[in-house]
N, C-alpha and C positions, 0 to 999 in steps of 0.2 A: 444578428443574434437569432439563434434557433432554440426551440425547446428540445428536450431529449428525444421526444418522439419524432422530431423532424430530422433526425440523423439520417445520413445517406443510407439507402436501402441495401447497398452492397456490403455493409459492415456486419459481421456476425458477432464481433466482440466490441463493446463500447466501453471505454475507460472514462470514469468520472474522476475529477480531481478537485480537491485534495483533502485527505485527512491530514491535519497539521496538529502540532502541539503548541500550547501557549504557556509561557511562564516557566513551568518546571521541566519541560521537554519530554515528558512521558505520559501526560494525560491527553488522550486523543480528542480532537474536536473536528467535526465535519464542517469545513469552512467554505460555504457556497453563498454567493449573492445571486439569488434566483430572480430578483426584481427586474432584471434587464429583459427577461423572456417570459415570465409568468406574472399575470396580473393579480391584484388583490392583496390581502394581508399576508404576512409571513406564513401563517398557518395554511392559508389557501394555496400559496406558492409551493409549500412543502407537499401538501396533499396532491397537487397537480403533478409535481415531480415524481412522487411515488406512483401515481397512476400511469405516468409515462413508462416507468420501469416495468410495471406489470404488463402494459401493452406490448412493449418490445419483447419481453420474455415470452408472451403468448405467441409471438411470431418466431420463436426459436432463437432469439438473440440472447447473448450473455452480457450482463452489466457488471463491470468490475470497478471497485473503488481503489483509487491510488492513494498512497500515503507518502508524504514527504514533499518533493519539489524544492524549488529554490528557498522558499520561506518556511518549509515544514521541518525544522530541525528536530531530530529525535535522538535522545540519549537514554539508554536503558542500562543502568549500571548495576542493578541488583535484582533479586527475586521479587521484592515488593514492587519496584517500579515496573518490572516485567508483567506482573499480574495486573497492575492498574492499567497498563497499556493494553494488554490482551483482553481484559474484560471490557474496556471501553471500545475497542475495535469490534468485539463481538456484539456489543449493544448497537453499534452503528449498522453493522451487517444485518442484524436481526430486524432493526427498525425499518430499513429501506429494502431489504430483500436482495442484497447484492449477491452475485454469483461467483465472486472472486476477490482477491486482494493483490494489489500490485505494489511492489516496493520501489519507490523512486527516491532513494536517499541520495543526498548530495552534500558537498561541503563538509561541515563539521560532523554531520551524521556519519560520514565515511572516514574522515581523517582520524578518528579515534580507533579505527580498525587496522591501522598500518602494521601492527606486529603479527597479524594473522598470516599463516602460510597454508598452502594447499595441503590438506590432510591434517591440519593442526590449527584449529581456531583457539586463540589465546585470549581475545578481548571479551569482556562481558557483553559488549554491544553485539558482537556476532553470536556468541553462545545464547544470549537471550533471544535474539531475533530468530535464530534457528528454532529454538523451543516454541516461539510464538507461531511461526509458520507451520510447523509440524502439528501443533495443537489445532490450528485453524483447519488444516487438511483433514485431521482426524475427526474434528467436530462436525464439519460440513460435508464430508464424504469425498469420494474419489473424483467426482465431477467438478468439485470446487476448484476454481482456477487460482493458481499461485504463479505470479509473473514478476519480472523485474525489468526496469527500464533505466539501466545505468548509463550515465554519460561515458563516452569512450575513455576518458582519462582514468576512470575508476576501475576499468578492466584492462587497460593497456599496461604493460610492464610485467605481465606473466605472474609467476608465483613469487617473485621478489618484489616487495613493495618499498617505495620510498615516498613517505608522505602519503598523499592521496593516490599517487600513480600506482594503479593496480590493486589498491586496497580492498576492492569489493570482490575481486576474483576468487580468493579463497572461500569467502562466504557462499558465493554462487555455486562453487564446486561442491560444497558441503550439502547443499539442498537440491542438487541436480536431479535427484530421484523424485522430487515432488514438484519441480517446476513444470508448468504446463507448456 
């Protein structure tokens, strides 16, 4: 177990995981157990983690927050949910000072995107996620990192999706101009 500041010197971008959602699938929560590497109370652990972020940034490193993962199911079905998700993500980014946002959607977060096609996003999940990422880029500026870490099955299959097979590719194509 290592603290964030103990990350290998060779890394210029460090990705922290994960923002997840609980219950309603659109209210973001930064789910980290810092007790394995930081001593003290939860407040002291969070303060030490934030200090590590600032230390690494002072060395020119970029610290990106990832959203999703295996347990981080995200469903954004309408504008109200989109705004709750976006504002919650911004609050987390602002609190910790993250330099970017990584989309690591898996499973049911992707499977609802299967009707999207290259050049034609049809699902509310994709339309809302594109809106969110463009808003983050506009809010935090051109140096803000937008990245994605899809599993191979979510981009394999090209422009024609069947179930999860290739379902993330049309979305990635739609945001290719803001992907870092």
